[in-house]
Every structure is written in C-alpha cells, then in structure tokens.
Backbone as CSV, one residue per row, in Angstrom:
resi,resn,N_x,N_y,N_z,CA_x,CA_y,CA_z,C_x,C_y,C_z
1,MET,-78.162,211.417,231.070,-79.210,210.995,230.165,-79.446,212.087,229.125
2,VAL,-79.482,211.736,227.869,-79.693,212.686,226.791,-81.192,212.963,226.681
3,ARG,-81.541,214.229,226.628,-82.952,214.594,226.510,-83.422,214.421,225.076
4,ARG,-84.731,214.269,224.897,-85.315,213.964,223.597,-84.972,214.943,222.479
5,PRO,-85.125,216.282,222.670,-84.834,217.177,221.550,-83.392,217.076,221.073
6,LEU,-82.461,217.015,222.013,-81.063,216.899,221.637,-80.802,215.557,220.969
7,PHE,-81.381,214.503,221.502,-81.228,213.178,220.914,-81.774,213.164,219.494
8,ALA,-82.942,213.772,219.289,-83.540,213.833,217.953,-82.633,214.585,216.989
9,ALA,-82.056,215.680,217.450,-81.150,216.449,216.592,-79.934,215.618,216.216
10,LEU,-79.408,214.883,217.174,-78.236,214.050,216.899,-78.574,212.926,215.923
11,VAL,-79.758,212.347,216.067,-80.187,211.283,215.157,-80.320,211.826,213.741
12,VAL,-80.965,212.989,213.600,-81.125,213.595,212.275,-79.759,213.912,211.673
13,LEU,-78.880,214.488,212.466,-77.536,214.805,211.983,-76.814,213.546,211.529
14,ALA,-76.889,212.482,212.319,-76.246,211.214,211.949,-76.835,210.653,210.661
15,LEU,-78.163,210.730,210.521,-78.806,210.241,209.299,-78.365,211.039,208.076
16,LEU,-78.328,212.346,208.227,-77.904,213.187,207.103,-76.466,212.888,206.695
17,LEU,-75.612,212.710,207.679,-74.209,212.393,207.381,-74.096,211.011,206.742
18,ALA,-74.880,210.054,207.248,-74.846,208.694,206.699,-75.355,208.654,205.264
19,LEU,-76.320,209.527,204.958,-76.872,209.570,203.610,-76.005,210.389,202.653
20,GLY,-74.942,210.932,203.196,-74.002,211.669,202.355,-74.484,213.045,201.955
21,CYS,-75.258,213.694,202.792,-75.710,215.050,202.480,-74.502,215.971,202.408
22,SER,-74.469,216.769,201.355,-73.330,217.666,201.166,-73.439,218.905,202.038
23,LYS,-74.637,219.257,202.424,-74.855,220.459,203.221,-75.086,220.074,204.680
24,ALA,-74.371,220.706,205.560,-74.596,220.476,206.987,-75.947,221.090,207.352
25,PRO,-76.713,220.407,208.176,-78.019,220.960,208.549,-77.862,222.221,209.396
26,VAL,-78.817,223.121,209.241,-78.827,224.345,210.033,-79.776,224.111,211.200
27,ILE,-79.204,224.086,212.388,-79.966,223.817,213.598,-79.915,225.067,214.468
28,VAL,-81.094,225.516,214.918,-81.190,226.684,215.784,-82.001,226.306,217.022
29,THR,-81.962,227.179,218.013,-82.714,226.920,219.242,-83.674,228.068,219.527
30,VAL,-84.736,227.751,220.263,-85.697,228.754,220.724,-85.984,228.476,222.194
31,ASP,-85.868,229.505,223.006,-86.166,229.414,224.433,-87.643,229.763,224.621
32,MET,-88.475,228.751,224.824,-89.922,228.956,224.915,-90.317,229.798,226.130
33,ASP,-89.597,229.662,227.243,-89.917,230.472,228.422,-89.662,231.950,228.129
34,LYS,-88.524,232.232,227.523,-88.183,233.613,227.167,-89.179,234.140,226.136
35,LEU,-89.526,233.320,225.182,-90.477,233.713,224.154,-91.824,234.090,224.792
36,ALA,-92.292,233.269,225.722,-93.577,233.533,226.386,-93.524,234.834,227.184
37,ASN,-92.359,235.150,227.742,-92.223,236.378,228.521,-92.013,237.613,227.651
38,ASP,-91.382,237.461,226.487,-91.023,238.608,225.654,-92.051,238.934,224.568
39,SER,-92.831,237.982,224.148,-93.763,238.199,223.043,-95.012,238.949,223.504
40,LYS,-95.309,240.033,222.818,-96.529,240.787,223.127,-97.762,239.933,222.854
41,GLU,-97.715,239.133,221.800,-98.838,238.258,221.455,-99.079,237.235,222.574
42,ALA,-98.006,236.607,223.050,-98.147,235.629,224.136,-98.638,236.311,225.413
43,GLN,-98.140,237.503,225.685,-98.572,238.232,226.876,-100.049,238.617,226.788
44,ALA,-100.519,238.987,225.578,-101.936,239.340,225.399,-102.826,238.132,225.663
45,ILE,-102.410,236.979,225.183,-103.185,235.753,225.396,-103.206,235.404,226.880
46,LYS,-102.063,235.533,227.534,-101.984,235.247,228.970,-102.870,236.216,229.762
47,ALA,-102.825,237.498,229.413,-103.627,238.503,230.123,-105.121,238.229,229.958
48,GLU,-105.494,237.783,228.781,-106.899,237.454,228.508,-107.386,236.341,229.440
49,VAL,-106.576,235.308,229.587,-106.951,234.182,230.444,-106.948,234.595,231.911
50,GLU,-105.960,235.362,232.315,-105.891,235.791,233.714,-107.051,236.721,234.062
51,SER,-107.491,237.539,233.115,-108.647,238.404,233.338,-109.905,237.553,233.544
52,PHE,-110.036,236.518,232.719,-111.175,235.605,232.872,-111.119,234.924,234.243
53,ALA,-109.937,234.449,234.625,-109.790,233.762,235.916,-110.125,234.702,237.070
54,LYS,-109.734,235.962,236.960,-110.027,236.942,238.018,-111.528,237.195,238.120
55,SER,-112.209,237.283,236.968,-113.661,237.520,237.016,-114.378,236.321,237.633
56,VAL,-113.927,235.115,237.328,-114.512,233.906,237.920,-114.276,233.904,239.428
57,GLU,-113.056,234.262,239.820,-112.729,234.306,241.248,-113.617,235.319,241.981
58,ASP,-113.837,236.478,241.369,-114.690,237.500,241.985,-116.125,236.984,242.156
59,GLN,-116.642,236.298,241.136,-117.991,235.741,241.222,-118.081,234.673,242.308
60,LEU,-117.050,233.846,242.411,-117.037,232.813,243.452,-116.979,233.424,244.845
61,ASP,-116.209,234.512,244.984,-116.140,235.195,246.274,-117.508,235.718,246.700
62,LYS,-118.246,236.273,245.751,-119.598,236.774,246.057,-120.501,235.629,246.506
63,GLY,-120.414,234.506,245.808,-121.216,233.343,246.188,-120.865,232.842,247.578
64,ALA,-119.577,232.816,247.899,-119.128,232.362,249.217,-119.629,233.308,250.306
65,GLN,-119.617,234.597,250.015,-120.107,235.580,250.989,-121.609,235.405,251.238
66,GLN,-122.354,235.096,250.197,-123.791,234.867,250.359,-124.044,233.648,251.248
67,ILE,-123.255,232.624,251.042,-123.417,231.414,251.862,-123.052,231.709,253.314
68,GLN,-121.978,232.452,253.520,-121.572,232.804,254.882,-122.658,233.632,255.579
69,ALA,-123.234,234.554,254.831,-124.298,235.387,255.415,-125.508,234.527,255.775
70,ALA,-125.869,233.610,254.891,-127.010,232.724,255.160,-126.721,231.828,256.356
71,ALA,-125.508,231.309,256.452,-125.149,230.423,257.570,-125.128,231.179,258.897
72,ALA,-124.806,232.471,258.854,-124.746,233.271,260.083,-126.128,233.730,260.547
73,ASP,-127.105,233.658,259.666,-128.464,234.087,260.004,-129.139,232.996,260.836
74,PRO,-129.484,233.313,262.085,-130.110,232.294,262.942,-131.491,231.846,262.435
75,LYS,-132.099,232.635,261.578,-133.425,232.285,261.059,-133.337,231.427,259.799
76,ALA,-132.147,231.247,259.270,-131.987,230.508,258.011,-132.259,229.023,258.221
77,ASP,-132.873,228.427,257.232,-133.162,226.986,257.238,-131.844,226.246,256.960
78,PRO,-131.377,225.412,257.902,-130.100,224.716,257.716,-130.067,223.851,256.451
79,ARG,-131.219,223.306,256.058,-131.255,222.487,254.830,-130.977,223.343,253.610
80,LYS,-131.508,224.567,253.585,-131.267,225.459,252.448,-129.808,225.914,252.420
81,VAL,-129.238,226.144,253.593,-127.826,226.533,253.663,-126.958,225.388,253.131
82,ASN,-127.262,224.154,253.543,-126.509,222.997,253.042,-126.672,222.840,251.527
83,GLU,-127.888,223.092,251.044,-128.134,223.019,249.601,-127.301,224.078,248.867
84,MET,-127.245,225.277,249.445,-126.421,226.343,248.850,-124.948,225.925,248.804
85,LYS,-124.472,225.303,249.881,-123.077,224.855,249.939,-122.801,223.784,248.878
86,MET,-123.735,222.860,248.717,-123.549,221.806,247.711,-123.541,222.392,246.301
87,GLN,-124.447,223.312,246.036,-124.478,223.966,244.734,-123.191,224.752,244.491
88,PHE,-122.717,225.417,245.532,-121.486,226.194,245.407,-120.306,225.277,245.095
89,SER,-120.242,224.119,245.741,-119.160,223.163,245.466,-119.169,222.729,244.007
90,GLN,-120.349,222.500,243.484,-120.479,222.090,242.082,-120.056,223.242,241.150
91,ILE,-120.490,224.446,241.459,-120.118,225.619,240.655,-118.611,225.843,240.724
92,LEU,-118.030,225.656,241.906,-116.587,225.814,242.079,-115.818,224.835,241.198
93,ARG,-116.235,223.567,241.195,-115.570,222.558,240.346,-115.669,222.933,238.869
94,GLN,-116.846,223.356,238.446,-117.050,223.741,237.048,-116.185,224.951,236.687
95,ALA,-116.106,225.906,237.596,-115.300,227.107,237.344,-113.819,226.753,237.228
96,GLU,-113.341,225.882,238.116,-111.934,225.460,238.048,-111.641,224.752,236.729
97,GLU,-112.577,223.904,236.294,-112.400,223.200,235.017,-112.366,224.183,233.855
98,GLU,-113.249,225.173,233.888,-113.299,226.158,232.799,-112.015,226.994,232.748
99,VAL,-111.522,227.410,233.909,-110.278,228.184,233.939,-109.118,227.318,233.427
100,ASP,-109.037,226.071,233.879,-107.988,225.168,233.392,-108.098,224.971,231.882
101,ASN,-109.316,224.810,231.398,-109.555,224.643,229.974,-109.072,225.864,229.196
102,ARG,-109.386,227.054,229.689,-108.953,228.291,229.032,-107.428,228.401,229.031
103,ARG,-106.807,227.988,230.122,-105.330,228.042,230.178,-104.714,227.084,229.153
104,LYS,-105.281,225.889,229.045,-104.775,224.925,228.057,-104.968,225.456,226.639
105,GLN,-106.118,226.052,226.381,-106.376,226.626,225.062,-105.402,227.769,224.767
106,ALA,-105.074,228.545,225.794,-104.125,229.643,225.615,-102.747,229.103,225.249
107,VAL,-102.321,228.040,225.930,-101.027,227.420,225.603,-101.044,226.929,224.157
108,ASP,-102.142,226.302,223.753,-102.262,225.825,222.372,-102.197,226.984,221.383
109,ARG,-102.849,228.097,221.707,-102.818,229.270,220.826,-101.401,229.816,220.693
110,VAL,-100.686,229.908,221.822,-99.306,230.411,221.769,-98.441,229.460,220.952
111,HIS,-98.585,228.162,221.184,-97.804,227.188,220.409,-98.138,227.280,218.921
112,GLY,-99.405,227.512,218.614,-99.799,227.687,217.216,-99.127,228.902,216.592
113,LYS,-99.090,230.011,217.332,-98.427,231.233,216.845,-96.933,230.991,216.667
114,VAL,-96.332,230.287,217.603,-94.905,229.969,217.484,-94.676,229.101,216.251
115,GLY,-95.517,228.099,216.077,-95.384,227.214,214.916,-95.497,227.968,213.608
116,GLU,-96.464,228.888,213.526,-96.619,229.699,212.316,-95.364,230.520,212.050
117,ALA,-94.864,231.173,213.099,-93.658,232.004,212.942,-92.457,231.154,212.541
118,LEU,-92.317,229.987,213.160,-91.183,229.119,212.839,-91.262,228.582,211.414
119,ASN,-92.457,228.236,210.949,-92.602,227.747,209.577,-92.109,228.779,208.570
120,VAL,-92.528,230.024,208.766,-92.127,231.089,207.846,-90.627,231.359,207.962
121,LEU,-90.158,231.505,209.193,-88.738,231.816,209.400,-87.823,230.696,208.910
122,ALA,-88.215,229.452,209.129,-87.375,228.324,208.697,-87.199,228.356,207.183
123,LYS,-88.259,228.660,206.462,-88.159,228.749,205.004,-87.301,229.939,204.584
124,GLU,-87.537,231.087,205.231,-86.779,232.297,204.890,-85.289,232.166,205.200
125,LYS,-84.971,231.572,206.351,-83.590,231.530,206.841,-82.850,230.246,206.487
126,GLY,-83.580,229.259,205.978,-82.933,228.002,205.617,-82.629,227.102,206.800
127,TRP,-83.437,227.191,207.846,-83.231,226.333,209.011,-83.752,224.943,208.702
128,ASP,-83.017,223.940,209.149,-83.439,222.560,208.971,-84.105,221.999,210.220
129,MET,-83.730,222.540,211.380,-84.279,222.028,212.630,-84.254,223.120,213.682
130,VAL,-85.331,223.169,214.474,-85.405,224.088,215.605,-85.552,223.241,216.852
131,ILE,-84.661,223.451,217.794,-84.677,222.705,219.050,-85.054,223.665,220.170
132,ARG,-85.898,223.196,221.053,-86.265,223.986,222.222,-85.047,224.079,223.131
133,SER,-84.719,225.286,223.560,-83.615,225.445,224.507,-84.185,225.778,225.871
134,GLY,-83.350,225.821,226.854,-83.793,226.108,228.206,-83.582,224.903,229.096
135,PRO,-83.999,225.016,230.348,-83.713,223.969,231.328,-84.383,222.627,231.048
136,GLN,-85.473,222.591,230.279,-86.180,221.342,230.032,-85.948,220.807,228.623
137,ALA,-84.860,221.236,227.980,-84.679,220.812,226.590,-83.228,220.419,226.324
138,ALA,-82.587,221.126,225.425,-81.228,220.784,225.029,-80.293,220.816,226.238
139,MET,-79.420,219.846,226.313,-78.465,219.813,227.422,-77.476,220.967,227.300
140,TRP,-77.131,221.311,226.062,-76.243,222.437,225.822,-76.429,222.888,224.384
141,ALA,-76.403,224.178,224.195,-76.431,224.741,222.848,-75.696,226.063,222.884
142,ASP,-74.890,226.308,221.886,-74.171,227.570,221.779,-75.180,228.697,221.658
143,GLY,-74.936,229.800,222.329,-75.846,230.944,222.299,-76.081,231.494,220.901
144,SER,-75.118,231.286,220.011,-75.277,231.808,218.646,-76.391,231.092,217.883
145,LEU,-76.816,229.933,218.379,-77.898,229.196,217.725,-79.282,229.713,218.123
146,ASP,-79.336,230.511,219.204,-80.615,230.959,219.749,-81.239,232.035,218.856
147,VAL,-82.416,231.745,218.330,-83.134,232.668,217.446,-84.433,233.155,218.091
148,THR,-84.525,233.044,219.403,-85.747,233.407,220.114,-86.192,234.830,219.780
149,GLY,-85.265,235.758,219.744,-85.600,237.165,219.484,-86.325,237.377,218.167
150,ILE,-85.839,236.743,217.111,-86.503,236.956,215.817,-87.838,236.215,215.734
151,VAL,-87.969,235.124,216.494,-89.263,234.431,216.529,-90.282,235.314,217.253
152,VAL,-89.869,235.955,218.352,-90.746,236.880,219.071,-91.178,238.009,218.134
153,GLU,-90.224,238.588,217.410,-90.553,239.663,216.475,-91.554,239.201,215.434
154,ARG,-91.360,238.008,214.883,-92.265,237.495,213.847,-93.651,237.234,214.424
155,MET,-93.700,236.670,215.633,-95.005,236.423,216.262,-95.766,237.724,216.462
156,ASP,-95.053,238.751,216.905,-95.701,240.013,217.225,-96.063,240.813,215.978
157,LYS,-95.536,240.440,214.821,-95.936,241.081,213.569,-97.254,240.526,213.065
158,ALA,-97.620,239.336,213.524,-98.872,238.697,213.108,-100.034,239.494,213.678
159,PRO,-101.215,239.389,213.064,-102.383,240.101,213.605,-102.615,239.740,215.069
160,GLN,-102.910,240.745,215.865,-103.116,240.540,217.299,-104.384,239.740,217.550
161,ALA,-104.355,238.968,218.645,-105.537,238.205,219.060,-106.629,239.179,219.472
162,ASN,-107.861,238.844,219.161,-108.997,239.655,219.551,-109.341,239.344,220.998
163,PRO,-109.179,240.338,221.935,-109.437,240.043,223.346,-110.867,239.608,223.629
164,GLN,-111.811,239.949,222.750,-113.198,239.552,222.953,-113.455,238.129,222.485
165,GLN,-112.521,237.595,221.688,-112.675,236.257,221.129,-112.450,235.227,222.220
166,LYS,-113.314,234.233,222.295,-113.166,233.172,223.288,-111.974,232.303,222.892
167,PRO,-111.012,232.070,223.820,-109.828,231.278,223.473,-110.171,229.852,223.151
C-alpha cells in the first residue's frame, strides 16, 4: 500500500509531467523524528512541557500523601476522607488534561517552527515539495534527498522560545 506523502508526491510529479513542465520538480525529505531529537528549539519546547508535567506530578504526590495520612488517622472523619479522595480524583483528571493540552500545544509549536523554516528554505533552495521521511512516511527515499540537518540549523537560528511563556 502506498502511503499518503509518497502518493501525493507521485501525483504532483505526474501532473507536472502531464502539463509539460520543462523543469523537474525538486523534492526533498525531512525526518521529523530526527529533527525533534536534533533541534535545540524542539528540545527546549519539550523540556518546558516535561518540567511542567514534573511539577504537576510533584503536587499530585503531595495531595496523595495528605489523603493517605488522613485515611491512616483513626480520628479522621471517613466522610471527609472520602470527600478528599473525590476532590483529588477531579484534580487528577484536570491535571492530566492540562498536561496533555500542553503537550499538544508543544507539538503545534514545533510544527510551526518547522513550517517557518521550510517556507524560507524552500524559497532559498528552490524546493518544490518536502516529504516527511521515516518509518511513518515515504516508503523509500534516497538519502541525498534528506535535508533534515539544514532544517534543524534554520530552526535553531530562529529566536529561542521564552521558557516563561505559556505554550
């Protein structure tokens, strides 16, 4: 089965050839997994989210310890302990949603940075199409088409994300 990015590239190539384009399209690939691991900008965004997740986890641990202490106290009112548990469950759900939300926003920010870098590079280098490479994209692409390194460099030349800024 042909995957979508490769299929799209083949369709565009066929259309260009059918329309009699004199210039062969310039198609390059970018490995998004490698980019996420190599880019300082992507790593900064990831670290920001993981720091937030760790602080939330620490706060939840403190809350759980308070509930455990209250439950272990023979003088504690069982209704209040149950109320604490119910409140904690609600706080836990909200915290999980917030962490997931921050992770999604981080992915969007990284994709935005990649898009900005690709827009500039495509104009500078004359690229007609960029295809995602890696296990979830092109079925095969020659290594010479991979421009991940220069995209990482361009992303990291952009102004750094402000770690205090909410993602």
